[in-house]
C-alpha positions in Angstrom: -61.2 -84.8 73.4 -60.2 -81.5 75.1 -59.1 -78.4 73.3 -55.5 -78.8 74.5 -55.4 -82.3 73.1 -56.7 -81.1 69.7 -54.0 -78.4 69.6 -51.3 -81.0 70.4 -52.5 -83.3 67.6 -52.6 -80.5 65.1 -49.0 -79.5 66.2 -47.8 -83.1 65.6 -49.5 -83.3 62.1 -48.0 -79.9 61.1 -44.5 -80.9 62.2 -44.8 -84.2 60.3 -45.9 -82.3 57.1 -42.9 -79.9 57.5 -40.4 -82.7 57.8 -41.8 -84.5 54.8 -41.7 -81.4 52.7 -38.1 -80.7 53.7 -37.1 -84.2 52.8 -38.7 -83.9 49.4 -37.1 -80.5 48.7 -33.7 -81.8 49.6 -34.0 -84.9 47.4 -35.4 -82.8 44.5 -33.1 -79.8 44.6 -30.2 -80.5 47.0 -27.6 -81.7 44.5 -28.4 -81.7 40.7 -27.2 -84.9 39.1 -25.1 -84.9 35.9 -25.8 -88.1 33.9 -23.7 -89.1 30.9 -23.1 -92.1 28.7 -25.9 -94.1 30.4 -24.3 -93.8 33.8 -26.4 -92.9 36.8 -23.5 -91.8 39.0 -24.1 -88.3 40.4 -21.4 -85.8 39.7 -20.9 -82.5 41.6 -18.1 -80.2 40.7 -16.4 -77.2 42.3 -14.0 -75.1 40.3 -10.6 -74.9 42.0 -9.3 -71.9 40.0 -8.5 -74.4 37.4 -9.9 -77.8 36.3 -10.4 -80.3 39.1 -13.2 -82.7 39.7 -14.5 -82.8 43.2 -14.2 -86.1 45.1 -17.2 -88.4 44.8 -18.2 -91.8 45.7 -17.3 -93.1 42.3 -14.8 -96.0 42.2 -12.4 -96.3 39.4 -10.5 -99.4 38.1 -6.7 -99.3 38.8 -4.2 -100.6 36.3 -4.2 -104.3 36.4 -5.7 -104.6 39.9 -8.9 -104.4 41.9 -11.1 -101.3 42.1 -9.7 -98.7 44.5 -11.5 -95.9 46.2 -10.5 -92.5 44.8 -8.9 -90.1 47.3 -9.0 -86.2 47.1 -5.7 -84.5 46.3 -4.4 -80.9 46.5 -6.1 -78.4 44.2 -4.5 -77.1 41.1 -3.9 -73.3 41.0 -3.0 -71.1 38.0 0.6 -70.4 37.2 2.2 -67.9 39.5 -0.3 -68.4 42.3 0.1 -70.4 45.5 -2.9 -72.3 46.9 -4.1 -71.6 50.5 -7.7 -72.5 50.0 -9.7 -75.7 50.3 -11.2 -77.4 47.2 -14.6 -75.8 48.0 -13.2 -72.3 47.6 -14.8 -69.6 45.4 -15.4 -70.3 41.7 -12.9 -67.9 40.2 -9.3 -68.1 41.6 -7.9 -65.6 44.0 -4.2 -64.7 44.1 -2.8 -65.5 47.5 0.7 -64.4 48.2 3.5 -66.8 47.3 5.9 -67.2 50.2 9.6 -68.2 50.1 8.5 -71.5 51.5 6.2 -72.1 48.6 9.0 -71.3 46.1 11.4 -73.6 48.0 8.9 -76.5 48.0 8.2 -76.1 44.3 11.9 -76.0 43.5 12.4 -79.2 45.5 9.6 -81.0 43.7 11.1 -79.8 40.4 14.6 -81.1 41.2 13.2 -84.4 42.5 11.0 -84.9 39.5 13.8 -84.3 37.0 16.0 -86.7 39.0 13.3 -89.4 38.9 12.9 -88.9 35.1 16.6 -89.3 34.6 16.4 -92.6 36.5 13.6 -93.7 34.2 11.1 -93.7 37.0 8.5 -92.2 34.7 5.3 -92.6 36.8 6.9 -91.2 39.9 8.5 -88.4 37.9 5.2 -87.5 36.3 3.4 -87.3 39.7 6.2 -85.2 41.3 6.5 -82.8 38.5 2.7 -82.4 38.3 2.7 -81.6 42.1 5.4 -79.0 41.5 3.6 -77.3 38.6 0.3 -77.4 40.5 1.7 -75.4 43.4 1.7 -72.3 41.2 5.0 -71.2 42.8 7.4 -72.0 40.0 9.1 -69.2 38.1 7.7 -68.8 34.5 10.7 -70.4 32.9 10.7 -73.3 35.3 6.9 -73.8 34.7 7.5 -73.9 31.0 10.3 -76.5 31.4 8.0 -78.6 33.6 5.2 -78.5 31.1 7.5 -79.6 28.3 8.8 -82.5 30.4 5.3 -83.5 31.4 4.2 -83.5 27.8 7.1 -85.7 27.0 6.2 -88.1 29.8 2.6 -88.1 28.7 3.7 -89.2 25.2 5.7 -92.1 26.8 3.3 -93.2 29.5 -0.2 -92.2 28.4 -0.5 -91.8 24.7 1.9 -94.7 23.7 1.1 -98.3 23.4 3.1 -99.1 26.6 1.6 -99.6 30.0 4.1 -98.8 32.7 4.2 -100.7 36.0 2.1 -99.2 38.8 0.6 -96.5 36.6 -2.8 -95.6 38.0 -3.8 -93.8 34.7 -3.5 -96.8 32.4 -4.1 -100.5 32.2 -4.8 -103.5 29.9 -8.2 -104.9 29.0 -9.0 -108.0 27.1 -12.1 -107.8 24.9 -14.7 -110.6 25.7 -16.8 -112.2 23.1 -19.8 -110.0 22.2 -18.3 -106.9 23.7 -17.9 -103.6 21.8 -15.6 -100.7 22.7 -18.4 -98.3 23.6 -19.9 -100.6 26.2 -16.5 -101.5 27.6 -15.7 -97.8 28.1 -19.0 -97.3 29.9 -18.6 -100.5 32.1 -15.1 -99.5 33.2 -16.1 -95.9 33.7 -13.0 -94.7 31.9 -14.5 -91.2 31.1 -12.3 -91.1 28.0 -13.7 -90.9 24.4 -13.3 -94.2 22.5 -11.6 -92.3 19.7 -8.6 -91.8 22.0 -8.5 -95.5 23.0 -8.6 -96.4 19.3 -5.8 -94.0 18.5 -3.5 -95.2 21.3 -4.0 -98.8 20.2 -3.4 -98.0 16.5 -6.9 -99.1 15.5 -8.6 -97.2 12.6 -12.0 -99.0 12.8 -13.6 -100.1 16.1 -15.6 -102.8 14.2 -12.3 -104.6 13.5 -11.7 -105.2 17.2 -11.9 -109.0 17.9 -12.7 -111.1 20.9 -9.6 -111.8 23.2 -7.8 -108.7 21.7 -5.8 -106.9 24.4 -6.2 -103.1 24.5 -4.5 -100.4 26.4 -7.1 -98.3 28.3 -6.7 -94.9 29.9 -8.6 -93.7 33.0 -9.9 -90.1 32.8 -11.4 -87.7 32.6 -9.4 -84.9 31.0 -10.0 -81.3 31.9 -9.0 -78.0 30.2 -7.9 -74.6 31.4 -8.0 -71.6 29.1 -6.0 -68.4 29.7 -7.5 -65.6 27.6 -4.5 -63.3 28.3 -2.0 -65.9 27.1 -4.2 -67.4 24.3 -3.5 -70.9 25.6 -5.6 -74.0 26.4 -3.9 -76.5 28.8 -5.2 -80.0 29.1 -4.8 -82.0 32.3 -5.6 -85.7 33.1 -7.3 -86.3 36.4 -5.3 -89.2 38.0 -7.7 -92.0 38.9 -6.5 -92.7 42.4 -5.4 -89.4 43.8 -7.3 -86.9 41.7 -4.0 -85.3 41.0 -4.1 -83.0 37.9 -1.4 -84.0 35.4 -0.5 -81.5 32.6 -0.4 -83.3 29.2 -0.8 -80.7 26.5 -0.8 -77.0 25.7 -2.6 -75.6 22.6 -2.7 -72.1 21.2 -6.2 -70.7 20.8 -8.2 -67.8 19.5 -10.9 -66.2 21.6 -13.8 -63.8 21.4 -13.2 -60.2 20.4 -14.1 -57.3 22.8 -14.3 -59.7 25.7 -16.9 -61.9 24.1 -15.6 -65.1 25.7 -17.0 -65.3 29.2 -14.7 -66.4 32.0 -15.8 -68.9 34.6 -16.3 -72.6 35.1 -17.8 -74.7 32.3 -18.2 -78.4 31.4 -18.6 -80.2 28.2 -22.4 -80.5 27.6 -23.9 -84.0 27.4 -24.7 -84.5 23.7 -22.5 -81.5 22.9 -19.8 -83.1 20.8 -20.5 -83.3 17.1 -18.6 -83.5 13.9 -19.5 -81.2 10.9 -22.8 -79.8 12.2 -24.6 -77.2 10.2 -23.7 -73.7 11.5 -26.3 -70.9 11.8 -24.8 -67.4 11.9 -26.0 -65.3 14.8 -27.7 -62.0 13.9 -24.6 -60.1 15.1 -22.4 -61.8 12.4 -23.7 -59.7 9.5 -24.0 -62.9 7.5 -27.2 -64.0 5.7 -29.5 -66.0 8.0 -29.9 -69.7 7.5 -27.7 -72.7 8.1 -24.3 -73.0 6.5 -23.3 -76.6 5.6 -19.8 -78.0 5.9 -19.4 -78.0 2.1 -20.0 -74.2 2.0 -16.7 -72.1 1.6 -18.0 -69.9 4.4 -18.2 -72.8 6.9 -16.3 -71.5 9.9 -15.6 -74.8 11.8 -12.5 -75.8 9.7 -11.9 -78.8 7.5 -12.6 -81.4 10.1 -15.6 -79.7 11.7 -15.2 -80.7 15.3 -17.5 -78.9 17.7 -17.6 -79.1 21.5 -20.6 -77.4 23.2 -20.1 -75.9 26.6 -22.5 -75.2 29.5 -21.9 -73.2 32.5 -21.2 -74.7 36.0 -22.7 -72.6 38.9 -22.5 -69.7 39.3 -21.8 -69.4 35.6 -25.3 -68.7 34.2 -24.8 -69.8 30.6 -26.4 -72.9 29.1 -25.8 -75.1 26.1 -28.4 -73.0 24.2 -26.3 -69.9 24.5 -24.0 -71.4 21.8 -20.6 -71.1 23.4 -18.1 -73.9 22.5 -14.7 -74.9 21.2 -14.1 -75.7 17.5 -11.5 -75.8 14.8 -11.4 -72.9 12.3 -11.2 -72.0 8.7 -9.0 -69.0 9.7 -5.8 -70.3 11.3 -4.3 -66.8 11.2 -6.8 -65.9 14.0 -5.1 -68.2 16.5 -3.5 -66.1 19.2 -5.9 -63.3 18.6 -9.2 -62.1 20.0 -11.2 -62.4 16.8 -14.2 -64.8 17.3 -17.8 -64.0 18.3 -17.2 -65.7 21.6 -16.1 -69.3 21.0 -12.7 -70.7 21.5 -11.0 -71.8 18.3 -8.0 -74.1 17.5 -6.3 -75.2 14.3 -7.6 -78.4 12.9 -5.0 -80.9 14.2 -5.0 -79.5 17.7 -8.8 -79.5 17.8 -8.8 -83.2 16.8 -6.5 -84.0 19.7 -8.7 -82.0 22.1 -11.9 -83.6 20.8 -10.5 -87.1 21.4 -9.7 -86.2 25.1 -12.7 -84.2 26.5 -15.6 -86.3 27.7 -19.3 -85.2 27.7 -20.7 -84.3 31.2 -17.4 -85.0 33.0 -14.7 -82.9 31.4 -14.5 -79.3 32.8 -13.3 -76.2 31.0 -12.2 -73.4 33.1 -11.8 -70.0 31.4 -9.5 -67.5 33.1 -9.0 -63.9 32.3 
């Protein structure tokens, strides 16, 4: 074999090795999967300036019908900001100029949504008002009025026992012999905690659910947006078919003092939701070292002890081990103040509602300045 032929063979071998290495690196590091509740579906997320799950190949059941392919929708922007960016925009929101056309479109959606609500077309009203709020172009008083109406519509259409016709967010499911609610939720990929399904259906104990019992189910996930300057936490439901973000609740919160609550995109950590865990004071607290149990008067997580651990979403560098989270509090007077060591706190009843809505691995929490 000539020297030129040897060189050619070596070139072919080297090229093949490079291709194989590139394929391995892409498969290993290209898109980190998020796995939750036994599901192997990959989940990638881009913060849109507020909570919004990026479109994926996941298929979700529609109310009373066949599985439909989810479609991307317009992004949600913070109040007072108009969106001119794609869903893959930078992590923290920018503040593009709101034009008269933006104001006019938002006002039109507001008027149409209220008209639909007066005609008892609740699903259409909910979608239209959500679109108007999500433009970010409503005046503050208008936005407050829309949030109040959307919360009312959520009580009627989402959190009630009723399933409205053509509602993509809710449906009926009949329990089959041998099924339990946890496995049903996973099989349907509801992305909603079973506690909320039980509450909606007026069931105190999941073990009392019987075969052939008909349950209302809700398709999620829910997401949260925290405004540090307003001391608020807004909860949105991601509409199953369109990925539209529907406002459902606003809670007052307390945050970290001296800027101790980091801004940025987060998600609820897998395995991060617990009830009445022991609490170990950080060294900066000035409290004696060692775990504090729920029976201790110094226990800071409130009477119900709900804890939601958060982990950062890129480029947010924080991990579950850094200890940031959301919890109820034994100091309700601190709500509306910057008084914590970095966590977000709510009063007991509000925290219970939030705990029942956010889903491990799928619910995002966006913290804004």
